[in-house]
N, C-alpha and C positions, 0 to 999 in steps of 0.2 A: 108858753102855753097860750098867751094872749092871741097869737096869730091863729092858732087852731080854733079857739073859741070864736073869733071873729068870722072865720069861714063857716063854722057850724050855724051861726045866726043868719047867714045869707039864705035867700030863697033857693029851692032845690035846683032850678034850671041854671043858676049861676054856679052852684057847687058842682054840677055835672060838667059845665064848661071848664072850670078850673081843673077838675079831675082829668078830662080828656087832654087838655093842654099839657099837664104834668106827665101824663102817661106817654104822650107823643114825644116829649123831650127825652124821657127815660129810654124809650124804644130807640130813638135816633142815636143816643149815646152808646147803647149796647151794640147796635148795628155797626157803628163806626169802629168800635173796638174789634168786632168780629171781622170786618173787612180788612183791618190792618193785620190781624193775626193770619188770615188767609194769604195776604200778600207776602208776609214774611215766610210762610211755609212753602210756597210754590214759586217756581220761576215764571216770569211773565211770558217767556218765549214758548212755554209749554213743553220744553224738552225734559227728558228724564234727569233727575238729580243724581249725582254720584255722592254717596256718603262714605267717608272713610272711617273705619273703626280702628280702635287701638289694637285689637287682636289680629295679628298676622297681616295687617295693612291691606286687607282685601276690600273690594268695592261692591256695594249693593246698589242695584238700579231700582229706583222707586218709580212706580207707574205715574203717568200724568193723570190729571183730574178726569179727562175724557176716557182714558182706559179704565179707570176705576169705576166710573159711572156706567160705562157700557158693559163691563163685566157684571156689575150688580144687577142691571136691568135684564141682561141675558139670563142670569140665574133665576130671576123672578118669573120669567115666562116658561122656563124649562120645567117639565114635570119632575118631581122628586121621586127617587126610587126608595121605597120603604121595605126594609127586610123584616120579615115576621119570623120569629123563632118558634 
């Protein structure tokens, strides 16, 4: 608790600097973990992954990041058809 009290006694501009530095460090740590998880999920070559399942040993082709994003963007610009009952 002594550390927290010493920070509380410092002037506001110093507390703001400490806050920004700590938040930047926390952001960088989360960003690095996120990048590593993306790297583990997708091939670097951009090819489709083949996933084997235990049921009947059939293969599922997963879309690449580009295909997923282009499909999502295309759906965003296309008008939606709403059925009224």
